[in-house]
N, C-alpha and C positions, 0 to 999 in steps of 0.2 A: 393464734393456734399456731402448728408445729405444722407447717407444710409439706417437712418428709418424711411424716404421717400419715400418709392421705395419700394414698395409693395415684398414680400418676393414670391409671383411669379413668377417675372419678371426678381428675379434672376436666381431660380432655373432654368428656360424659357434657357437663360441666360450662362449657365455653363452646362448643359445638350446639345444646339447644339455644344458650343465650342469640349465641352467632341468627343461629336458624328464627327464632322466632325478632330480634333484629331484619331478618328480612324481608320480611314478612310483609311491615310494615315499611313494600318499598316502591317508588312506582318504576320504571324503567320507558323508557322515550328515548324514537329518534330525532334528533335535533334538524335545526333548519338547513344545518351545514355537511348532515351526512354521523354526524357522533354516537355513537350513545352515552342518553345520561344515564346516571340513578339519582335516586329523588324521597324526604319523606314527606314529599308537596306535590302537587298535582302538577301539570304539565301548562303551560301559559297559554294561553286559551287560542294562538295560532297554532296551535303543532296540533294537526289533523287526528282523527282515531284510527288510521289504519297505521300511526307510526306509536302509537302510545304501545306493551310492549306488554307490558305490567301491570298492574295495579295490587296498593294495598290485598292482600285478605283474599282473591280474587284463583280460582287452580287456572289449571294451564286451562282447560277450551275456549276458545276459543269468542268474543263476544256475539251475540246474536241480533244479524244485517236487521234493519228497519224491513229489506223488502220477506223476509221472513216470520210467516204469518202463527208461529206456535204460541201456547197458549203456555208456557212456561218458560222462563228466559234460564236465562245462565247469569251464576255469579257476580262473575264480567257484566252487564248488563245490569243489573243490583244496584251492584256498589260502583255504578256510571248512574244513575238515577241519583243514592242518597249523597256523592261525592262533591260535595262544591264546588263550580270552580275558583282559582284565586286569577281575580286579577294583578294581579306581581303589583301592587300598588296598597301600602301603608295608611289605612285614612290618617291616624293619627299623626305620622310620619310628614302624608300632605297637609294637615291640618293645620302645626308650627310653620308649615313652607307658609299657607297663604295669611299667616298675624305675622311674621316678618315684613312681607314684600306687602301687608298693609300698612307696619312699623312703620320700616321703608318709608311709603309712600306720602306716608302724616309726617314722619322727617324733614321730603322737600315739603310737600307742600309748605312746612311749618317757615321751611326757610329758606320759601319763597315771596312771602308775606312778608317775608320782613325785610329782605333786600328789597320789595316794593314799596315798603314804607319808608323805608331812607330812604330811597329815589324821590320822595316822595314832598319828604323834612326836607332832602335839597334841592328839588326846584321853589320849594316854594322859596328857602331862603333867595335863591341868587334872584327872585323875583323879584322882590325886596330890595337889594341890594342891587338892580337891577334900576332900579325904579329910583333908588337913590342919590344916580352914577348920573340919573338920565336927566335929574330935577333940575341943575343944576348947583344944587345947595356945595357949599364950598364941606369938604368928607376933611377930618386930621386922624390922623394913629399914631396911636404912640409908641417909639422909636425903644433902643434900649439901655437907656440911661432911663426910660421911663416920662420922658417926654415929650411933651403934643403936637406936633406938626403937621401942619396943612400941607395937604398932599399935591404935587405940582402937576401938568396937565402930560407931561411922561405919565407916571403914574398911576393916576387919574384912567389915563389910555389904558394899561396891561390890565391893571383891575376891570373897566370893563369889557374885557376882551376875556380875562379866566374868566367870570361869570356868566360871558357870552357859550362858552366851553364849554360849564356847567350844566346850565337852562339848557343847550340843545343837545346836551347827552340820557340829564337824567330826568327832562317836562314828552318826555316820550311817550305815544300811547299805548 
């Protein structure tokens, strides 16, 4: 379509109608900081009724006050009853956050169980090693050349101290 052939007044009329249609679906209210807010969604629940300036589809008449006992209600009051209040929370987003937190907690628990199992294994090995050293049996080790050597008293004492340290660290309840 060639816009040069379309009269300007027709274009302006179409733009004006589209702007007025979008303005009908607007909420206006004063936020807690005193600023005027325009939105296509209802205001948060903490906004008081007196601070709501405009509702979608509402006429310029003010809403009916609770003290008014008249039978007829204004369109603003009808809009108030039929318009759902949004809590400001996305249910799917909350569900995904909860699922991610649960998965993280499960991973943390599995990691803690893995560490506890490794400590229990270390504790058991350290206790068996200490029992061997305390029994007085001669203990041999393999050196770097692959030869068997009998541990001397200094090496036995050092190894016994090392195993006691492991037992003290990993055998805690």
